[in-house]
C-alpha positions as CSV (number, residue, x, y, z in Angstrom):
1,M,-100.6,-137.2,49.8
2,K,-102.8,-137.6,46.9
3,T,-105.9,-137.8,49.0
4,Y,-105.8,-134.7,50.5
5,P,-107.4,-132.4,47.9
6,L,-110.2,-135.2,47.7
7,V,-111.3,-134.5,51.6
8,L,-110.7,-130.6,51.1
9,S,-112.9,-130.8,48.4
10,A,-115.5,-132.3,50.3
11,L,-115.5,-130.3,53.3
12,L,-115.4,-127.1,50.6
13,F,-118.7,-128.6,49.3
14,V,-119.8,-129.2,52.5
15,S,-119.0,-126.4,54.4
16,P,-122.1,-124.2,52.6
17,L,-124.5,-125.9,54.9
18,W,-123.2,-125.0,58.2
19,A,-124.5,-121.2,57.2
20,V,-126.3,-119.4,59.6
21,E,-129.6,-117.7,57.6
22,P,-130.3,-114.1,58.8
23,Q,-133.1,-113.7,61.3
24,T,-135.7,-111.9,60.4
25,P,-136.4,-108.7,62.2
26,L,-139.1,-108.9,65.3
27,V,-140.6,-105.8,67.3
28,S,-142.5,-107.0,71.1
29,V,-144.7,-104.4,71.7
30,S,-148.1,-104.4,74.0
31,G,-151.5,-102.9,73.6
32,S,-154.0,-102.5,75.9
33,A,-158.0,-101.5,75.7
34,V,-160.5,-100.3,78.2
35,L,-164.4,-100.3,77.5
36,Q,-167.0,-98.7,80.0
37,A,-170.4,-100.5,80.6
38,K,-173.3,-100.3,83.6
39,P,-173.4,-102.9,86.1
40,D,-177.1,-104.3,85.3
41,A,-176.8,-106.8,88.7
42,V,-174.7,-107.5,91.8
43,K,-173.4,-110.5,93.5
44,L,-172.9,-110.3,97.8
45,T,-171.4,-112.4,99.5
46,M,-172.0,-111.5,103.0
47,L,-170.9,-113.8,106.3
48,I,-173.2,-114.7,109.0
49,Q,-171.2,-115.4,112.4
50,Q,-171.6,-116.4,115.9
51,K,-169.5,-116.8,119.4
52,S,-170.3,-118.9,122.2
53,E,-168.9,-121.4,124.6
54,Q,-171.2,-123.4,123.3
55,V,-170.9,-124.8,119.0
56,S,-174.9,-125.5,119.1
57,T,-175.4,-122.0,120.6
58,A,-173.3,-120.4,118.2
59,K,-175.3,-122.6,115.7
60,T,-178.7,-122.0,116.1
61,Q,-178.0,-117.9,116.5
62,V,-176.4,-118.6,112.7
63,D,-179.1,-121.1,111.4
64,E,-182.0,-118.2,113.1
65,Q,-180.0,-115.3,111.0
66,T,-180.0,-117.1,107.8
67,D,-183.4,-118.2,108.2
68,Q,-184.7,-114.6,109.1
69,L,-182.5,-113.1,105.8
70,S,-183.5,-115.7,103.5
71,K,-187.5,-114.4,104.5
72,A,-186.4,-111.0,103.8
73,L,-185.0,-111.4,100.6
74,L,-188.1,-114.0,99.7
75,K,-190.4,-110.8,100.5
76,L,-187.6,-109.1,98.5
77,G,-189.0,-110.6,95.4
78,V,-185.4,-112.3,95.4
79,K,-185.8,-115.9,93.6
80,P,-184.3,-118.7,95.9
81,E,-182.2,-119.5,93.1
82,F,-180.3,-116.5,93.1
83,F,-179.1,-117.0,96.8
84,S,-177.2,-120.1,98.6
85,N,-176.1,-120.3,101.7
86,A,-172.6,-122.4,102.2
87,P,-171.8,-124.9,104.9
88,L,-170.7,-123.8,108.2
89,R,-167.6,-123.2,109.4
90,I,-166.7,-124.2,113.4
91,Q,-163.3,-123.1,114.9
92,P,-161.5,-121.7,118.0
93,D,-161.9,-118.5,118.8
94,Y,-158.4,-117.8,119.4
95,Q,-158.6,-114.0,120.0
96,H,-160.9,-114.7,122.6
97,D,-158.3,-115.6,125.0
98,P,-154.3,-115.7,124.0
99,E,-153.2,-116.6,126.7
100,Q,-156.5,-119.7,127.2
101,K,-157.3,-118.5,130.9
102,L,-160.7,-118.1,130.2
103,P,-163.2,-121.0,129.1
104,Q,-162.3,-122.0,125.1
105,R,-164.9,-120.4,122.9
106,Y,-165.6,-121.2,119.5
107,L,-166.3,-119.2,116.3
108,V,-169.3,-120.4,113.8
109,A,-169.5,-119.2,110.8
110,R,-171.6,-119.4,107.1
111,E,-171.3,-117.2,103.5
112,V,-174.6,-116.5,102.2
113,N,-174.4,-115.8,98.4
114,V,-177.0,-113.4,96.9
115,T,-177.1,-112.2,93.3
116,L,-179.7,-109.1,92.8
117,Q,-180.5,-109.0,89.4
118,D,-182.7,-105.6,90.5
119,L,-179.8,-102.8,91.5
120,S,-182.6,-100.6,93.2
121,L,-182.7,-103.6,95.9
122,Y,-179.4,-103.0,96.5
123,S,-179.5,-100.9,99.9
124,T,-182.6,-102.6,100.7
125,V,-180.5,-105.7,100.8
126,L,-177.6,-104.3,102.8
127,Q,-179.8,-102.5,105.3
128,K,-181.9,-105.4,106.0
129,A,-178.9,-108.1,106.1
130,A,-177.2,-105.4,109.1
131,D,-180.5,-105.3,111.2
132,L,-179.8,-109.1,111.1
133,G,-176.9,-108.8,112.6
134,V,-174.6,-109.3,109.2
135,T,-171.4,-107.2,109.5
136,Q,-169.2,-108.5,107.4
137,L,-169.5,-107.9,103.3
138,N,-166.7,-110.2,102.3
139,Q,-167.1,-109.5,98.5
140,T,-169.2,-107.9,96.4
141,E,-168.7,-108.3,92.1
142,F,-170.8,-105.4,89.8
143,L,-172.2,-108.1,86.9
144,V,-172.4,-106.8,83.4
145,S,-174.7,-109.3,81.2
146,D,-173.1,-108.7,77.8
147,A,-169.8,-108.9,79.3
148,P,-168.4,-111.5,77.2
149,K,-169.4,-109.8,73.9
150,L,-168.2,-106.5,75.4
151,Y,-164.2,-108.2,76.4
152,Q,-164.3,-109.9,72.8
153,Q,-164.6,-105.8,71.1
154,A,-161.9,-104.4,74.0
155,L,-159.5,-107.3,73.1
156,L,-159.9,-106.1,68.9
157,D,-159.0,-103.1,70.3
158,A,-156.0,-104.3,72.4
159,Y,-154.5,-105.8,69.6
160,A,-155.4,-102.7,67.1
161,N,-153.7,-100.9,69.5
162,A,-150.6,-103.0,69.5
163,R,-150.0,-102.9,66.0
164,S,-150.3,-99.1,66.3
165,K,-147.3,-98.9,68.0
166,A,-145.5,-101.5,66.3
167,E,-146.1,-99.7,63.1
168,L,-144.6,-96.6,64.5
169,L,-141.8,-98.3,65.8
170,A,-141.5,-99.9,62.7
171,K,-141.4,-96.9,60.6
172,A,-138.6,-95.1,63.3
173,N,-136.4,-97.9,61.7
174,Q,-137.1,-97.4,58.1
175,M,-138.6,-100.8,57.8
176,T,-142.0,-102.2,57.3
177,L,-144.6,-104.0,59.7
178,G,-145.2,-107.4,59.0
179,S,-147.4,-109.9,60.1
180,A,-147.7,-110.9,63.7
181,Q,-145.4,-114.4,64.7
182,R,-146.5,-114.4,67.8
183,I,-150.1,-113.1,70.2
184,Q,-150.5,-113.4,74.1
185,E,-153.6,-113.0,75.7
186,Q,-152.9,-111.0,79.0
187,G,-157.0,-111.0,80.7
188,Y,-158.1,-108.0,82.7
189,A,-158.6,-106.8,85.8
190,P,-160.8,-108.0,88.5
191,A,-163.5,-107.2,90.3
192,P,-163.0,-104.8,93.4
193,V,-163.7,-106.2,97.2
194,M,-165.5,-104.5,99.8
195,R,-166.3,-104.2,103.5
196,M,-169.8,-103.5,104.9
197,T,-169.9,-100.5,107.9
198,K,-173.1,-99.7,109.5
199,A,-172.0,-96.4,107.1
200,M,-172.8,-98.5,104.1
201,A,-175.6,-100.1,105.1
202,D,-177.3,-96.9,106.2
203,S,-176.3,-94.8,103.4
204,A,-179.1,-93.2,100.5
205,E,-179.2,-95.1,97.2
206,V,-176.1,-96.2,95.6
207,A,-174.4,-94.5,92.0
208,F,-173.3,-97.8,90.4
209,G,-171.5,-95.6,87.6
210,Q,-169.8,-97.6,85.2
211,T,-167.5,-100.7,85.0
212,D,-164.4,-101.2,83.4
213,I,-163.9,-104.5,81.1
214,R,-160.1,-104.2,79.9
215,A,-158.2,-106.5,77.6
216,E,-154.8,-106.3,77.4
217,V,-152.3,-108.6,74.8
218,S,-148.3,-108.3,74.1
219,V,-147.5,-109.7,70.3
220,E,-144.5,-109.7,68.3
221,F,-144.8,-108.6,64.8
222,E,-141.9,-109.0,62.1
223,M,-140.3,-106.3,60.2
224,T,-139.2,-105.8,56.3
225,K,-137.0,-103.8,54.4
226,P,-139.2,-101.4,52.2
C-alpha cells in the first residue's frame, strides 16, 4: 500500500508529455497567371505515307516524296539542321480489306519534322507539302523564344495571385496571414494539335495572334491571431 503514492506521483509527472499541442491553422489556395506572347517560330510534324501490295513500291514513293520535300525546304531557305526525317514505319493496312479477301496491302509512312524560324514561310511550306502529296499534319507547335523567362514571370504572378486569395480568407476569419508552408507548381497548358486539310493548305496568310503562357501553383499558408 505504501508504494501507490509513489506510482501515482510518477504518473502525474509523466502525463504532461502526452499532451497534444494545438496545430497552427492553415489555409490552402491555388493561384494562376497567364501571359501572352507572339510566336516567333513554328514546329511542324508532317506525315508522308503510301499504300501498296509491295512494301518496296510504297517505300520508293515515300522516299521520293521525302526527297522532294527536303529539296523544296532547302530552296525556301530552311537550313538542314531545322528539318529531319524519322525512320520508316511499315505495317499491314487492315482497313484495306477487313475480311482479308483481297491481296494483303501495306502502309509505309515517315514523319518529317520542320522548324520554321521565319513565320512568313508557314503557308508556303504547307502548300508545297500538300502539292507533294502530304495530306496529314500530325502536330503544329507555335514557339516563343523567350518562353522560359516569360514562364518564370507567370509563376511569380501565380504565387502573388494565390497569396492575395489567402490574405482575403485570413482576414475573413479575423486572422493574419503567415508564411507559406507548402508550394506546389502545377505547370502550364500544352501546345495545340491540328490536322492539315486541303482548305488549310490553300488558305491565305495565317494570323498567328498570341500564345498563352500559363502558370499555376497551389500554396498552403499558416494563419495567426493578430
